[in-house]
N, C-alpha and C positions, 0 to 999 in steps of 0.2 A: 339791192334791187329786189323788188317784190314780184312774186310769181302768183298769178291768179289761176285757180283751178275750179273747174265745174265737175263735181263728183256726184255719184249716186252711192248713198250709204244705205244699204238695204233697198227699200222702195222710195226713200226720201232723196230729193234733189237738194244738194248743198253747194253754195258758193264759198270757197275758202281762199284766203290770201296768206301766203307764207313769205316772210322776209327775214333776212339775217340782220342782226344788230351789229354795231361797231365792234362789240366784244366777241362776236362770232357765234352767239347763241341765236336760237330761232324764236320768232314771234308768229303765232298763228292767229289770224283774225277770222272768227266764225260768228255769224249773225251780228256783226258790228262790234264784237267784244274781243279785245286782245288777250291772248294767253301766251305765257312763256312755255316753251316746249323743249324737251330733250328726250332722245330715244337712244338707249344703250342695249346692245345685244348681250344676252346672258349665255355664256358658253358658245357652243358651235351650232345649236339647234335653232328652231324658229321662235324661241322665247326671248322677249325683250322687256326691259324696264322702261316704262313711259313715265316721264316726270312732267306733269301738267300743272302749271301754277304752283310749283314746289311741293306737289303731292305725288308720290310714286305709286305705281301699280304695275303688275305684270300683265303683259299682252302677248298673245300668240299670233304671229303673222305668217300666213302661208299663201303662196301663189295658188290661185284657183281660176282657171280660164284666163280671161282678160283682166282680172282684178286680184285683189288681195283679201282673203278671208281673215277677219280681225276678230279675235275672241278675247273678251275681257270678262273674267268670272264666268257666269252662266249665259252672258249675252254674246251673240255671234252676229257679225255683219259682213256682207260682201261689199267691198269698196271698189268701185270702178270709175274710170274717167267717162264723162258724158260729152257728147258733141255740144258745141256752143249753141245755146238756145233750146236745147232738148229738154223735154219734161222728164218726169220720173221714169223708171224702168217699167216697161209694159210686162204684163204677165207672160206673154209669149217669149220674152227674152229671159226671164228669170225662172221659168218653170219647165225646162227641157233637160232630159238626161237623168243623171243621178248624182247624189252628193254623199260623200263618206264623212261622217262626223268623227273627228279625231280627238283623242284625249288631250286636254290642255295642260295636263300635269302627269307626273309619275305617281302612281298610287295603286290601290286595290279596289276592284269592283265589289261593292257591298250590296248592291241591289240592281236588278235589271227589270225595268218597268214595261218593256215592249217586247214583241216577238214578231218574226217575219209575217207579213200580211196585215199588220195593224195599220190603220189610217192615223196619221198624226197631223196636228195643226202646228203652225209656227209657235214656238215657245213651250210646247208640250214637254213634259219630263220624259227623258229616255232611260236614264240610269243614274246611279250615284257612285262616284269615285271618292274613296277616302284617301286623303293625303295630309300628312302632318297632323293626324288625329282630328281632322275636320272633314265632314261629309260635304261633297261638292256635287250639287245636282247638275247634270248635263242635260241641256234642253235642245230641242230641235230648232235649227236655224230657219227652217222652212216647212211648208205643208207638203205632204206626200204620203207614200205607202212604204213602210219598213220592208226593205228587200232582204237584208241580211243583218243579223246581230252577230258581231265578230267575237264577243266575249261572254263569259259566264260569271256568276257570283264567285268570289274568291280569286278571280284571275288577277295577276299582277300585270299592270299596264305601264308602259313608258310614255313619256310625253310624245305626242304625235302618232301614237298607236291607233289603228282603226277601231272604232267602237260599234257604229251602226251605219249601214248604207241605206239611204232613203231614195226611192224612185220618185222623181219629180214629174209633174204633168199628168199624173194618173187620175182617172175618173174618180170623183168623190173625195179627192184630197184637198180641194180648195175650200 
């Protein structure tokens, strides 16, 4: 049986159909294209292995308000259900309160690029975390003003550790 979902992925409205095959695997239909999908939790935390069309990648999934913050590499999206027939998320819905950016991996902070009071745009670089000898640039998932930087250079961070808190809806942040 197929399940149709109306989702907001960041600011984009998406229609998604999910159905189970006879073999028990899942098929996701997005923009009219079918994709085979499997999602496996890694350990006890919010890290998952997403297998999409036989290609695996790690994804961090965390509850955030009415949705799920989805982090893949340096990209971060808030995924929420939309009302049937609703358009994209309005700025007034997406730009209230504050958001704490968390580390998608265990590693060492090698560079901090922002400080409290800095205005950041969506996808601006916040800091760099080194994990498995690779530098991973952590970008802002939204526009706002940096309220707190929770880490310093050479700090060891665990997956899910708070890195930077961003105040949303602040003047000049859009």
